[in-house]
N, C-alpha and C positions, 0 to 999 in steps of 0.2 A: 681318224687322221694319224699316221705315224709321223714323228717329227724326222726330217730329212737331215742328214748330216752336213756339217760345215761345208762350205764350197770349196775350200782349200784341200777337203778331204776326198772329193769326188773322183772316181776314174777318170782317166783323159777323156772318154766320148761322154759322158754323162754330164750334165748341166742341172743346175737346181731348177729350172723350169721343167725338165724332165720329171726331177724326182716330185716336184708340187704333181704336175700332171697324173703320176703314178697315184698318189695319195688321194686326187679327186676321181679316177677311175675305181679305185679300190671302193671309197665311199659310196658311190654310185652304184656298183655292185652288190653293197650291202643293203643299201635301199630297196633296189630291184629283188634282190631274194627275199626280204621281207615283204614286199608288196604282192609277191606270187603265193607266199604260203597263206597269206591271208585271203586273197581274191579268189585264189583257184576254187574252196568249197563255197564261199560266200557268193559267186557268180554263178548260182545255180548250180555247183558241182561241176562247172566247165562242161555242160552237156549242149550248150548251143555254138552257132558258127562265129557270133561276134565275141564269145568270151574264149573260146579256142584259139582266135585271132588274135587277141589280147595276150594272151600266156606264151603264144608262138613268137611274137613280136618282143616280148621280154625277155625271153630265150635266147632269140638272136642277139638281143642288145649286152645281153651277159656274155654270151660268146665272143663278140667284138672287143668288148672291153677285158675279158681274159686274154685274148690274143694279143692286145696293147699292153696289158702289164706285163705278160711274158716276155715279149719283145725289151722292154724297158729293162727286166731282170738278166735276160739271157745276152742282149746284143749290146746294150749301153752299160750294162754289169753294175745295176742297182742290187744292193743288198738290204731291203729291208727286213725289220724284226719279222722272224718267222719262225713257226715251232717246229718246222723240219730242218731247221739249220743245226747245226752243233755235230753232225756225224763228218767224219774225216773221209778223204777220199777212198781210203785203204780199208776202213771200217767194214767189216763183213755184215754188221747190222744194218748200218746204210744201205750197202749193196745189195742186200735182198729185199730192202723197202722199196728202191728204185727199181727192182726186176719186176716187182707185183705192180707197180705202178705203170709203168711201162707197157707190161703186158695187158693191163686193163684197158690201157688208152688204145692200144692196137687192136684188142677186141671190139672197142666202141667204134674204131673205125671201119672194121671189118662187118659189122651189124648195119652200119649205115649205108656202106658199099654194097652191101647185098641189097638193101632195098632201092636204092638207086638203080641196081643193074637190072633187077627184075622189073621196074618201071620203064628203062630205057629198052629193055629187051622185051618189051610185051607181045605175049601170045595173041592179044585179043583188046580191043576196046570196047566197052559197055556203054551202051545207050539206054538210061534208066527209063526214058519216057516211051520207048516203044520196047521196052524188054529185049533188045537184040544185041548179039554179040558180032562185031565184025572182026574177022581173024587175020592177024598179019604172020609175015614170017619173021621167025626167032631162032637164035642160035639156040640149038637144044641142051647142051652141055653147061648153059649159064643160067642162072635163075631166072624165072619168066614169070609174068604178070597176067591174068586174064582179066583184070580191070586196070589200064593204065591209069586213068585219073585217080581211083583210091589208093593206087599204090605209091603215087607222087605226093597224095595228101597224107599217109601213112610217113612216108621220108618226110615231109616237112615238120611234122609232127615229131618223130623221133631224133630229128636234129637240133630242135628247140631242147627237148628233153635231154639229151645229151650234153648239149652247153650248160642247163641249167645243174646238172650234176656235177661237171667239171668245176663251174665258178662257186658251187658250193663246196667244194674240197678246196678249194686254192682260197677261198676268202676266211674259212674256218681255221686255216694255217697260219694265217696272217696274226698278227700280234694287235693288240688296240695300243693307244698312243701310251696309257699309262704303262702297259706291260712292258712294250718298247724301252721307255724311259729307266724302269725298273732293271731291265736286262743289261743296259748300258751301265748303270750304276752299281751292279752286284759282280763281284769276282767271279761267283760259282754259276756254273750253267746248268743247275741242278733240273730236273723234270719238274712239272708242277704236278701237285696230289690230283688237285681238283679242277674242274672244266675252266677253260678260260672264258675271257670277257664274251667273244662272239658268239659261241657255243651257247652258253648260259643265255645271251638274249635272244638267239634262235629257239631255243626250249621253252622259256617264257613266254613268247610269242604263240608258237604253238599250241600251249597249256591255255593260255587265256582265251585266244580265238577260239579255240575247239570248245570251251566252257561256255562262252557266250553262244556257239552255236548250238551246244547242247540244250542249255536254257530255252533258246527258240524253238527248238524242235520239239521239244515237251510241250512247251506252250501251246503251239499250232496244234500239236495231235490232241490236248486236252479239250482246245477249242473247236476243233472238227472244220476248221478252215481249209478249204479247198485249194488254196491259193500259195503258192511258194513264197516263202519270206511274206505273204499277206499281200503279193505284188501280183504275182504272175499264174495264170492257169494254166498249165501244161497242154501239151497236144493230146497226151496219153495219160492214163492215171489221174484221171481230172478229181478222184474221190480222196478226202484226205486219209483215209486209211491205207492208201495205196503209197502214199508219199510218206517223207519224213525229211522235218527241217527243209533245206535247201534242194533236196534230192527229189525228183520225180516219181524215182523208184526208191520203195522203202528199204529194197537189199542193200542199196548202193550207201544210203545214210549210215545202215548199221556196219556195212563193211569200212566206211571212213572211220567210225569211232571206234573199232574194234581195232583198226591199225593205230589209232592213235592214244589210247588211253593206256597201255602198258608202257608206252614211252613216258608219260605225265608220271606214271608210279614209279620208274625207274630216276626220274629226275629229282622226284621228293625224296629218294633214297638216298642218292649223291648228295643233295642239300640237306640231309639230315645228319649223315656221315660227317659233312664238313662242319655242321655247327657242335657235334661232339668235338671234333679237333680243335675247334676254336674256344670251348670249354676250356679243354685241356691248357690251353695258353693264356688263358686268363681274358679271353675276348669273347664277348656274346653278342657283338653287334650283327644285327640284321638276322638272329636266330629263328626269329617268329616268322620269317617268308617260307620256312621250308612249309609250316603246318597250312599254308595257305593252298597247297596243291592237294593236300586230301578230299576236300571236298570237291574240288574240279574233277578228280579221278573218278570219283563216286558218281558223279553226274556223267560223264561220258562213258564209263562203264556199265550204267543202267539202260542207257538209250538203245543198243542193240537189243535188249529185251523190250523195251518201251515200244521200238519200231512196229515189234510183231512180225520181223523178219524171221521165220524159222531156222534158217541156215544163221543169220545172224545171232539169235539167241543161243544156237547149240555154240560156234565157236567161242562167245562170250562166256558160258558155263564153262567150256572148256580151259580156255588162256585163263579164269580166274582160279580154275584149281590148280593148274600149273602156276600161277603167278602167286598162289598163297604159299606153295611148297618152297619157292625162291626166297620169298621174303621169310618164312617159318627157318628155313635152311641157314639164311643171313643172322637169325636172331637166337641161334640155337645157344649161346651162351646168357641170353637173357633171362630174367626173371620170367616165370612161368604166366606171371599176369600181364607183361608186355604179350607175350605170344597169344593170350586170351583176347588182347584187344587187337591183334593183328587179324585174328580169326573173326572176331566182331565185325571190323569193317568190311571183310570181304562178303560176310552174311549180310550185312546192311547194305551191301550193292545188289546183292540176288533178292532181298527183300523189296528195295525200291524199284528194281525194274517188275518184277512179279506184280507189286500193289497197283502200278499204273499199266502194266501191258498184259496182265495174264488173261485179262477177258477175252480180249480179241486174240491173243496168241493160241491160247487153248481153242477156240473154233478153227484156224487155220492147223494148227496139228492133226487135227482130224481128216483134214483134206491132203494129206502129205501123201498116202499111198497114190491117189490118182493121179496128182500131180508128178510124181517120181515115174509113173508109167508114161507118161506123155512125154518127159523129157528124154528116157530111154528111148522111146520112139525117133525123136529127132537124132541123137546120139548114132543110131544105129544108121541112119541115112548119112549121118557127117562121117563115119567111120570109112562109109564107101569112097569119100572124096580123099580123104588121108591115106588109103589103099591105091589110089589111082595115082597119087603125087605124092610118093614116100620121099623124096631126096630133096629137091627145091620147093614143095609144095606149090599152091596155085598163086601165090604173091602176097604182099603185106595189104591188109585191108580188105581183101577181096572175098571173103567168106561170104558176106550178104549176097553179092552177084552170082556166085557159084553155085550156092545151095540149090536156087530153083532148079538146075540142069539135071539134080539127083531127086526131086520129088516124086514119088510113085503117080501121083497125081496132081490136078490143081487144087484140089480140096485140102491136100496135105499142109499143114501149117509151115509157113514162111519166116523163120525168125532173123530179126536181125542182127542179133547177136546170139551163141550157141547156148549161152548158160554153162559153159565148161570151157575156160580159159585154156587150159592144158591141153585140150584135143584142138581147139580153134587155131592155138599156135601153131602145132603141129600139121595142121591142114595148111596154111596159108604161108609157113616159113619152111616147112618140110624138117627133115631130120639135121640137114646141113645147119640152117639158121637157127632152129632149134637149140642146138649143140651152142653155137656161139653165145647166145642166150644165158644158156644153163652155166656155162663155163664163165662167164662175166658176173653173175649172181654168186657163184661160188668164190672166186677171188674176193667180191666185195665184202663177203662174210669171211673170209680167212683173213684178210690184211689186220684183224685185231692181232692174232696170234705173233705178228713182228713188233720189233721195237719202234717205239716213237715217243714223241715230247708230250702229246696230249693222251693221258693214261686214263682209263676207264676200268673200273671193276665189274668181275665178272657178273655182279648182281644187275647193273644197269645193261651190260651188253647181252645177257641173257634175255632181258626184258626186250630189248631190240628185237632180238632174235625170234622171241615170243610173237610179235606184233607181226612181223612180215610172215613167220610159219603160219598163224592164225589167215592171215591174207591169202596166202597158198592155197589154205584148205578151203577158203572161201570161193576160190577159182575154179577148184575142181566139180562146183556145182552151181556157178552163177559168173557173172562177168566183171567182177571188178578192175581188172587190168585192161578193160575197154574205156573205162571212164577217166577222163583226163585229170580229175582232182585227185583220184584214187591213187592212179599211177605215178602222178606227181609226187604225194606224200611217200610213195613206196621208195622211190628213188630218192627222195631226201635222206629217209630213214637209211637207205644203202650208203648215201655220201656221206653221213654221219661215221659209219661202222668203219667207212674206208679211212675216216680220219683218225679213229683213237687207237690206242694200242693198248694191250694187257698191260697190268703192274709189273714191275720185276721186283723180286724179292720173296722170301718166303711167304710172306702173310701181307694182306692188305688191310693193316691195322688203323690206318689212317684213310683208305681210298673210298670209292664212289662204292 
């Protein structure tokens, strides 16, 4: 909680009760955000209806709390300590930041409206029990859906995720009570060199939860238990080699860890740079904490290889190569022994992954050509759908229902997911909806180049970009963005990127 101003200093419409309510809303928002970060992957990857409902409810709760906080700030005039404060009205830097924020908010609303219009303007209602479509009249120049129920479900999920994204951004920009007190006692309003308390808390939580998840996944794989978290036998993929950790599909487990470990590596680098800065100011308190993250990174980065997912292992190897280049470039002025130690670390990650996972992975690599040809046949059928519905697509969430209409025979495989999120998005959203999504993603990445009060160095930011790029490579050959917990983590990292900014000045001598 942040300490509120004295009652005598409050704006006319603002009461002390409203200030205390704001602090309570902000605290509950932080608790809900942290809850979803941990709950998502541990609830069997949020692949079951009950876990999806819990995550959606948390997202709606965050959205309601965000609206309440915005009302107190905008209408009642409350001005809590925030990292976005400090830009004057005529400041060009502040105006550019506000423009890109408003644009992304408008794109978010457009994507949600697109989903809702498609569901309301449904071209058909699908009965899964009878495998029958009941066709309806619809407006042809608006988005349409060929499965009204699935599109409404997609809208409900995307609404919860949108609330989560904007709530994370708003919460991260708020100052902790200690930071707010420090800001009131200091004359200077200089920008912070290192991550503030809330972002640190979120990153520590991600890293520690991910490490425990990695330990559980490795232990379950070595033990050969076919129950997820030793609790649940999934409806499909009942064998231990097909699963990984809490994920019923090993590919999803690999995708989650590939999305997580580069962030943990970047956070380690940030804490390491901060420790060096503290040593230069004769303060070594907490220096040891940064070294705790290296074993965490090693475990999480080895998991995609241990999972025996071919795509996961390939993306992990590529990301390790790029991450090694980023770290070595950052260490270019350091002694050769330090660079050798960095190379030794990345080598240890590969060695650990291959030691525990090569036997199974090598067997699956021999089957790659046959599986690739099978998926190419599915893609060929799917491209026919994209060709027939180029502009608006078939409606969010409708791929499973519509694909059956394009099968050449009832013997042709009928996938629930396409194993190609790029093409599936184009099929269900069309070029218009896909364009909205692509532009929103670009703005989330581009925000770092604009000024802001939470500054992140190029190393941390590059590793965040690397994690997202790895997930998008996965998405070309699999379906990571159809899994709630993976999409949730993807949006969390986008929210972090949309909160931080590049450092000002010629060099990042003491930066992250």
